[in-house]
NUDREN-235251 format. One record per residue: residue in one letter; y, z, x of N, C-alpha, C in turn. Coordinates in pm, whole numbers, plus 50000, padded with zeros to 5 digits. Layout:
N
AYZXYZXYZX;...
This chain:
109
X699738349582415698328349782445698078341182568;X697268346482658696958339682784695758330582765;X695798319282831694688309882826693598313482926;X692748304082958691608306383046691918304183194;X692948296683226693238293283365693988304183439;X694128302683573694828312683654696348311283653;X696878300183601698328297883597698718295383452;X699808301583408700268299383271701768300683260;X702318295283154703748295383128704078307383039;X705218313683066705638325682994707078323682949;X707388327982826708758327682776709128341682729;X710298346382772710788359382729712208357582676;X712498364082564713828363682504714308377982487;X715498381282541716018394982537717408394882477;X717558399182350718898400282291719558413282336;X720878413182348721618425282387722958425582315;X723368437582277724688439982217725378450482303;X726488446582368727258455782452728518459782378;X728868472582384730048477582315731338475082394;X731298476982528732508475482608732208466882728;X732718455182744733448447682643732478442982535;X732978441182415732118436982304731568423182334;X730248422682348729618410082386728178410082334;X727788399482269726408397382226725838386382314;X724688389282376724088379382465722608377582431;X722088366582476720668363982467720218359182604;X719308366482665718758362382793717478354582767;X717408342582822716228334082807715568333182945;X714298337082950713558337883077712268329783073;X712308316683091711048309283105710498311183246;X709178311083259708628312983392707198308483406;X706698309783527705318306483559704678319183614;X703508322683559702788334583601701438330683659;X700948339083750699698336483820698788348683809;X697548346583768696578357383764696188360983907;X696298373883942696008378384077694668385684087;X694058388683973692788395883972692958410683948;X691918417183900691888431583872692978435783774;X693338427083680694338430183580695778428083625;X695988422983744697348420683795697778406183772;X699058404483743699678391383728701008391683803;X701288381283878702568379883946703238367183898;X704558366583912705218354483867706688353983899;X707288343383851708718341083870709268334683744;X710328340683691711008335283573712408330683613;X712878320183549714288316383558715048325683463;X716338327083480717118336183397718408329183354;X718628328783223719838322883167720408332483063;X721648337183083722328345482984723218336482899;X723008336882768723738328282675724608337082585;X725858334982561726728325182626727448331882743;X727198327782862727918332882978727668323483095;X728258326883208728068318783328727048325283421;X726248334683369725228341283451723908333583447;X723358331183565722028325283582721348333083693;X720058331083709719358337983816717868335883809;X717138345483867715688344983866715138359283861;X713858360383819713218373483804711808373083862;X711598378183983710228379984030709618391883957;X708308391483929707698402283853706258404683895;X705808417083867704428420983887703998428683762;X702848424883707702368430383581700948435483601;X700648447283544699288452583543698908455083398;X697728450183357697288452183219695888458183216;X695628465383107694348471483082693858467182945;X692598462882938692018458882809691798471282723;X692088469982593691808480682498690408478782443;X689728489682415688318488982376688098488782226;X688968481882154688798480282010688798465281980;X687628458781978687588444181963688148439181830;X688198447581729688728443381599690198446881581;X690818453481679692218457481669693178445981691;X694398447581643695428437381659695848436181806;X696018447681872696438447482013695218446782103;X695268438182204694138435882294694308442482430;X695568444382475695828450282607697028459582603;X697088468382701698288476282729698768471682865;X700088470182884700598465283013701798473283061;X701988472983192703178478383259703668467283350;X704998464983349705548453983428706748458783507;X706858454183630707988456883717708728443783739;X710008443383705710848431483720711998434483815;X712438424183888713618425383976714578413983941;X715388415583833716338404983798717438403283903;X717618391083947718698387384040719588377783965;X720868381683944721788373383866722948368683952;X723408356783920724588351083986725618348383877;X726708355683880727738354483777728988348083837;X729418337183775730608329983821731538327583701;X732178338283648733048336283533734318328883571;X734788320083483736058313083512737198323083520;X737928322883630739078331783647738708346083680;X737438349183701737018362883731736298363583864;X735998375783907735318377284035733838373284027;X733338367384133731918363884141731128376484174;X730008378584106729148390084133727698385284143;X726898393084215725488389984234724658402684216;X724558407984094723818420384076722308418484089;X721668428284150720208428884160719808442284099;X718898442084005718478454483939716958455683944;X716488467183905715058469883894714798473783750;X713828467383687713538470183546712028472083529;X711668480583436710268482483401710098480083252;X708928475483217708578473483076707168478383057;X706878482882938705498485982902705308482582755;X704088479282719703858475682581702428471382558;X702228465182443700908460782402700898445582388;X699818439382433699658424982419698668421982308;X698858410682244697948406782134697408392982155;
């Protein structure tokens, strides 16, 4: 839930299970977001993959629309564009710097 000010703290947790190689990870993305007006929010999250040697950052842009049901559980619908930039330095392995494009959509409460 967002407060009244134009700047707020955001935490995102993303679990993942990969089959090849078998690996379970948890990405922790704390960040700072800024209200840009007209339903837009921009921000920057730090990125930590646990347990691994990957770290990085995620610039993002979010657009939300208020839902017109004041008694409903969900208050907004949103679409978000993320650009995760990761720096991987595994011991004994090659260094990689993947940059990807991700989208999310969902409901806020």
